[in-house]
VOSE-320103 format. One line per field, with one value per residue: residue in one letter; residue number from 1; x, y, z of N, C-alpha, C in turn. Coordinates in nm, 2 decimals. Example, Ala and Ser with C-alpha at 12.3 -4.5 7.8 and 13.67 -1.06 7.14 Angstrom:
VOSE-320103
rest = [A,S]
nr = [1,2]
nxx = [1.32,1.28]
nyy = [-0.57,-0.22]
nzz = [0.78,0.71]
caxx = [1.23,1.37]
cayy = [-0.45,-0.11]
cazz = [0.78,0.71]
cxx = [1.32,1.29]
cyy = [-0.33,0.00]
czz = [0.78,0.79]
This chain:
VOSE-320103
rest = [M,D,S,Q,P,P,E,A,P,G,S,P,P,S,I,T,A,A,T,W,R,D,L,L,N,V,R,Q,L,E,R,V,C,F,P,R,D,A,W,P,L,L,D,V,I,G,V,L,T,L,P,N,V,V,R,L,K,A,T,L,N,G,L,V,V,G,F,I,A,A,D,V,R,A,R,Q,D,L,A,W,V,A,T,I,G,V,L,P,E,Y,R,R,G,G,I,G,S,A,L,L,R,A,S,E,E,R,L,T,V,G,R,L,R,L,S,V,R,A,S,N,R,A,A,L,A,L,Y,E,R,F,Q,F,R,Q,V,E,V,W,P,R,Y,Y,H,D,G,E,D,A,L,V,L,E,K,L,A,H,Q,V,A]
nr = [1,2,3,4,5,6,7,8,9,10,11,12,13,14,15,16,17,18,19,20,21,22,23,24,25,26,27,28,29,30,31,32,33,34,35,36,37,38,39,40,41,42,43,44,45,46,47,48,49,50,51,52,53,54,55,56,57,58,59,60,61,62,63,64,65,66,67,68,69,70,71,72,73,74,75,76,77,78,79,80,81,82,83,84,85,86,87,88,89,90,91,92,93,94,95,96,97,98,99,100,101,102,103,104,105,106,107,108,109,110,111,112,113,114,115,116,117,118,119,120,121,122,123,124,125,126,127,128,129,130,131,132,133,134,135,136,137,138,139,140,141,142,143,144,145,146,147,148,149,150,151,152,153,154,155,156,157,158,159]
nxx = [1.74,1.65,1.85,1.71,1.51,1.25,0.91,0.63,0.33,0.08,0.19,0.29,0.45,0.80,0.95,1.21,1.51,1.57,1.80,2.06,2.09,1.84,1.75,1.66,1.43,1.27,1.24,1.09,0.86,0.77,0.70,0.49,0.30,0.26,0.18,0.14,0.29,0.54,0.86,1.16,1.47,1.69,1.57,1.48,1.73,1.82,1.64,1.71,1.97,2.03,2.12,1.93,1.69,1.43,1.39,1.22,1.14,0.89,0.89,0.80,0.86,1.10,1.04,1.01,0.74,0.63,0.71,0.84,0.94,1.06,1.14,1.33,1.31,1.46,1.50,1.26,1.10,0.97,0.87,0.85,0.65,0.77,0.72,0.50,0.42,0.24,0.25,-0.02,-0.15,-0.10,-0.23,-0.45,-0.40,-0.27,-0.01,0.06,-0.02,0.16,0.40,0.38,0.35,0.59,0.77,0.71,0.78,1.05,1.10,1.19,1.07,0.81,0.60,0.43,0.40,0.24,0.16,-0.12,-0.31,-0.62,-0.82,-0.76,-0.91,-0.87,-0.62,-0.66,-0.84,-0.68,-0.49,-0.66,-0.73,-0.49,-0.49,-0.43,-0.48,-0.63,-0.44,-0.38,-0.42,-0.27,-0.31,-0.36,-0.13,-0.03,0.09,-0.12,-0.29,-0.45,-0.54,-0.34,-0.38,-0.26,-0.17,-0.15,-0.02,0.02,0.32,0.36,0.10,-0.14,-0.25]
nyy = [-0.32,-0.40,-0.52,-0.65,-0.90,-1.07,-0.94,-1.07,-1.20,-0.96,-0.79,-0.47,-0.21,-0.17,0.13,0.32,0.51,0.65,0.63,0.72,0.48,0.38,0.48,0.36,0.22,0.43,0.60,0.44,0.41,0.67,0.70,0.52,0.60,0.87,0.91,1.12,1.33,1.25,1.28,1.40,1.23,1.37,1.52,1.32,1.21,1.44,1.47,1.24,1.29,1.55,1.78,1.85,1.72,1.52,1.19,0.90,0.55,0.30,-0.03,-0.36,-0.69,-0.65,-0.50,-0.17,0.01,0.25,0.60,0.90,1.25,1.52,1.86,2.05,2.37,2.55,2.82,2.93,2.80,2.57,2.29,2.13,1.89,1.73,1.51,1.23,0.90,0.60,0.27,0.17,-0.09,-0.12,0.08,0.24,0.09,0.20,0.28,0.53,0.70,0.60,0.68,0.96,1.02,0.92,1.08,1.33,1.30,1.32,1.57,1.91,2.15,2.41,2.42,2.24,2.18,2.10,2.02,1.92,1.75,1.90,1.73,1.49,1.31,1.10,1.14,1.40,1.34,1.19,1.38,1.56,1.41,1.43,1.68,1.89,2.20,2.39,2.65,2.79,2.82,2.69,2.79,2.59,2.43,2.17,1.96,1.90,2.11,2.11,2.24,2.30,2.23,2.40,2.28,2.31,2.25,2.28,2.15,1.85,1.82,1.60,1.33]
nzz = [0.14,0.47,0.74,0.93,1.11,0.93,0.94,1.13,0.98,0.95,1.13,1.26,1.05,1.02,1.12,1.01,0.97,0.65,0.39,0.14,0.03,-0.01,-0.24,-0.50,-0.41,-0.30,-0.51,-0.69,-0.53,-0.52,-0.79,-0.82,-0.62,-0.69,-0.97,-1.16,-1.06,-0.97,-0.83,-1.00,-1.06,-0.94,-0.74,-0.56,-0.49,-0.36,-0.14,0.01,0.09,0.16,0.43,0.73,0.69,0.79,0.73,0.67,0.64,0.59,0.64,0.54,0.58,0.45,0.23,0.11,0.19,0.25,0.28,0.41,0.42,0.58,0.56,0.75,0.88,1.07,1.14,1.08,1.26,1.17,0.98,0.67,0.53,0.28,0.12,0.14,0.12,0.06,-0.06,-0.27,-0.22,0.05,0.19,0.42,0.64,0.85,0.81,0.69,0.91,1.10,0.99,0.99,1.26,1.36,1.23,1.33,1.59,1.58,1.52,1.61,1.59,1.60,1.42,1.16,0.82,0.51,0.17,-0.03,-0.28,-0.38,-0.43,-0.30,-0.10,0.09,0.19,0.30,0.50,0.67,0.75,0.87,1.10,1.23,1.31,1.13,0.97,0.71,0.56,0.34,-0.02,-0.31,-0.62,-0.91,-0.88,-0.93,-1.20,-1.37,-1.33,-1.10,-0.79,-0.49,-0.15,0.13,0.43,0.79,1.12,1.47,1.60,1.76,1.86,1.99,1.80]
caxx = [1.67,1.69,1.91,1.63,1.44,1.12,0.80,0.53,0.21,-0.01,0.26,0.31,0.57,0.92,0.98,1.35,1.57,1.60,1.93,2.08,2.08,1.70,1.72,1.57,1.30,1.20,1.20,0.98,0.74,0.72,0.63,0.36,0.21,0.23,0.21,0.13,0.37,0.66,0.98,1.27,1.58,1.77,1.49,1.48,1.86,1.83,1.57,1.77,2.10,2.05,2.10,1.81,1.57,1.39,1.35,1.19,1.08,0.82,0.92,0.73,0.93,1.21,0.98,0.97,0.60,0.60,0.82,0.81,1.05,1.02,1.24,1.33,1.35,1.47,1.48,1.11,1.03,0.88,0.91,0.76,0.65,0.79,0.65,0.46,0.35,0.23,0.20,-0.16,-0.19,-0.08,-0.30,-0.56,-0.35,-0.21,0.13,0.07,-0.02,0.28,0.51,0.36,0.38,0.74,0.84,0.68,0.85,1.19,1.11,1.20,1.01,0.68,0.49,0.44,0.32,0.24,0.06,-0.19,-0.41,-0.75,-0.91,-0.72,-0.99,-0.82,-0.51,-0.72,-0.90,-0.57,-0.43,-0.75,-0.71,-0.36,-0.51,-0.38,-0.58,-0.59,-0.40,-0.36,-0.44,-0.19,-0.39,-0.30,0.00,0.01,0.11,-0.25,-0.37,-0.52,-0.50,-0.28,-0.42,-0.15,-0.22,-0.05,-0.05,0.13,0.39,0.34,-0.04,-0.18,-0.35]
cayy = [-0.41,-0.39,-0.64,-0.69,-1.02,-1.04,-0.92,-1.17,-1.16,-0.88,-0.71,-0.33,-0.19,-0.12,0.26,0.34,0.62,0.62,0.68,0.72,0.34,0.35,0.55,0.29,0.20,0.55,0.65,0.36,0.44,0.80,0.68,0.44,0.68,1.00,0.89,1.25,1.43,1.19,1.37,1.36,1.16,1.46,1.56,1.20,1.21,1.55,1.44,1.13,1.32,1.69,1.80,1.91,1.65,1.40,1.10,0.77,0.45,0.20,-0.16,-0.49,-0.81,-0.61,-0.42,-0.04,0.03,0.39,0.70,1.04,1.33,1.66,1.95,2.13,2.51,2.59,2.97,2.96,2.72,2.51,2.18,2.10,1.75,1.74,1.40,1.11,0.81,0.45,0.19,0.15,-0.21,-0.11,0.19,0.22,0.00,0.28,0.31,0.68,0.75,0.57,0.76,1.10,1.02,0.90,1.20,1.44,1.27,1.35,1.72,2.00,2.28,2.43,2.40,2.14,2.21,2.01,2.05,1.80,1.78,1.93,1.61,1.37,1.30,1.00,1.21,1.51,1.28,1.15,1.51,1.62,1.34,1.47,1.82,1.99,2.29,2.46,2.79,2.85,2.74,2.73,2.76,2.53,2.39,2.04,1.96,1.90,2.23,2.10,2.32,2.23,2.29,2.40,2.25,2.34,2.22,2.30,2.03,1.77,1.80,1.46,1.29]
cazz = [0.23,0.60,0.79,1.04,1.08,0.87,1.03,1.12,0.91,1.03,1.23,1.21,0.97,1.09,1.08,1.03,0.89,0.51,0.35,0.00,-0.01,-0.04,-0.36,-0.60,-0.35,-0.28,-0.65,-0.73,-0.45,-0.57,-0.92,-0.80,-0.54,-0.75,-1.11,-1.23,-0.99,-0.91,-0.83,-1.08,-0.99,-0.86,-0.62,-0.47,-0.43,-0.26,-0.01,0.08,0.13,0.21,0.57,0.79,0.64,0.86,0.63,0.73,0.55,0.65,0.57,0.58,0.52,0.37,0.12,0.15,0.16,0.27,0.29,0.45,0.43,0.63,0.55,0.88,0.86,1.21,1.16,1.07,1.35,1.08,0.90,0.56,0.49,0.14,0.06,0.22,0.04,0.10,-0.17,-0.27,-0.16,0.19,0.24,0.51,0.74,0.96,0.78,0.68,1.04,1.17,0.94,1.03,1.41,1.38,1.18,1.42,1.72,1.56,1.48,1.72,1.55,1.65,1.33,1.06,0.70,0.39,0.06,-0.08,-0.39,-0.32,-0.45,-0.23,0.02,0.19,0.26,0.38,0.62,0.76,0.80,0.97,1.22,1.29,1.35,1.03,0.92,0.59,0.58,0.21,-0.14,-0.42,-0.74,-1.03,-0.84,-0.99,-1.34,-1.45,-1.30,-0.98,-0.67,-0.37,-0.03,0.22,0.57,0.90,1.25,1.57,1.62,1.89,1.91,1.99,1.70]
cxx = [1.73,1.76,1.83,1.55,1.30,1.01,0.70,0.41,0.12,0.06,0.27,0.44,0.68,0.94,1.12,1.39,1.59,1.73,1.94,2.07,1.94,1.66,1.62,1.43,1.21,1.15,1.09,0.85,0.68,0.64,0.50,0.26,0.17,0.26,0.22,0.24,0.50,0.78,1.08,1.38,1.65,1.70,1.49,1.62,1.87,1.76,1.63,1.91,2.12,2.04,1.97,1.68,1.55,1.33,1.33,1.12,1.00,0.85,0.84,0.80,1.03,1.17,0.95,0.83,0.55,0.72,0.77,0.94,1.00,1.15,1.24,1.39,1.35,1.45,1.34,1.03,0.93,0.95,0.81,0.77,0.65,0.72,0.61,0.38,0.35,0.18,0.05,-0.21,-0.17,-0.15,-0.41,-0.53,-0.27,-0.06,0.15,0.07,0.11,0.40,0.50,0.40,0.53,0.82,0.83,0.76,1.00,1.21,1.11,1.15,0.87,0.57,0.53,0.35,0.34,0.14,0.00,-0.29,-0.55,-0.84,-0.87,-0.79,-0.94,-0.70,-0.56,-0.78,-0.79,-0.51,-0.53,-0.74,-0.59,-0.37,-0.45,-0.50,-0.54,-0.56,-0.38,-0.40,-0.34,-0.26,-0.31,-0.16,0.05,0.01,-0.02,-0.34,-0.45,-0.46,-0.43,-0.34,-0.29,-0.21,-0.11,-0.11,0.06,0.19,0.36,0.20,-0.07,-0.28,-0.44]
cyy = [-0.40,-0.53,-0.70,-0.82,-0.99,-1.03,-1.04,-1.12,-1.08,-0.79,-0.57,-0.32,-0.15,0.02,0.29,0.46,0.57,0.69,0.68,0.57,0.30,0.42,0.48,0.27,0.32,0.61,0.57,0.39,0.57,0.78,0.61,0.53,0.81,0.99,1.02,1.35,1.37,1.28,1.31,1.30,1.25,1.50,1.44,1.19,1.32,1.52,1.33,1.17,1.46,1.69,1.86,1.85,1.53,1.30,0.96,0.68,0.36,0.07,-0.27,-0.60,-0.76,-0.52,-0.28,-0.01,0.17,0.47,0.83,1.12,1.47,1.75,2.05,2.27,2.57,2.74,3.01,2.88,2.63,2.39,2.15,1.95,1.76,1.63,1.29,1.03,0.67,0.38,0.16,0.03,-0.22,0.01,0.15,0.11,0.07,0.31,0.46,0.74,0.73,0.66,0.91,1.11,1.01,1.02,1.31,1.42,1.31,1.50,1.80,2.14,2.29,2.41,2.30,2.18,2.11,2.07,1.92,1.84,1.80,1.81,1.49,1.36,1.21,1.07,1.32,1.45,1.24,1.28,1.57,1.55,1.38,1.62,1.92,2.07,2.36,2.60,2.86,2.76,2.79,2.69,2.69,2.48,2.27,2.05,1.96,2.01,2.22,2.19,2.24,2.31,2.28,2.39,2.28,2.29,2.26,2.16,1.97,1.78,1.66,1.43,1.18]
czz = [0.36,0.64,0.91,1.01,1.01,0.97,1.02,1.04,1.00,1.12,1.17,1.13,1.06,1.03,1.11,0.94,0.75,0.48,0.19,-0.05,-0.05,-0.17,-0.46,-0.54,-0.34,-0.42,-0.70,-0.66,-0.49,-0.70,-0.91,-0.72,-0.61,-0.90,-1.20,-1.18,-0.93,-0.93,-0.93,-0.99,-0.89,-0.73,-0.52,-0.41,-0.33,-0.13,0.07,0.13,0.19,0.37,0.61,0.73,0.73,0.75,0.69,0.63,0.64,0.57,0.63,0.50,0.42,0.25,0.18,0.10,0.18,0.30,0.33,0.46,0.47,0.63,0.67,0.84,1.00,1.23,1.15,1.17,1.28,1.01,0.79,0.53,0.33,0.06,0.17,0.13,0.09,-0.03,-0.16,-0.20,-0.01,0.26,0.33,0.62,0.85,0.93,0.76,0.82,1.12,1.12,0.99,1.18,1.43,1.34,1.28,1.55,1.70,1.53,1.61,1.69,1.60,1.56,1.22,0.94,0.60,0.29,0.01,-0.19,-0.32,-0.33,-0.37,-0.10,0.13,0.26,0.35,0.51,0.72,0.82,0.90,1.10,1.30,1.32,1.26,1.00,0.80,0.62,0.45,0.10,-0.25,-0.55,-0.85,-1.00,-0.91,-1.14,-1.42,-1.41,-1.18,-0.87,-0.57,-0.25,0.07,0.36,0.67,1.03,1.35,1.60,1.75,1.95,1.90,1.88,1.75]
């Protein structure tokens, strides 16, 4: 839990750096947001501790309601958004956009990539607003056999 004062009702989330101290919250968020594809514990530990990862959380009244992690690959001038999730009851309120924007502001690479379920229309609409374009398909990528669409954008394009 953050040591910041609670937000007023209807206020925007606080976007701050996530650390290993957020392990339980991020793990729970992964399970809720991605019930079929949640990361195992070691992956969550990795994304919260490995170097060259931009990791941010969105909090409202001390509750972690969203999380994003981008793996920076400087030699490729690229960052992969490894995960982005917002708790279902907080979606469509701009939290995903705020996390993407804040993550991108911290990146110093030229390109940003991510993968998304082909059926995730809400996420695809968000990424389209941020000027991501499909560059590849990974057939049967997810556990249930669904394809992943790989999207890319030039970093720092205005959304």
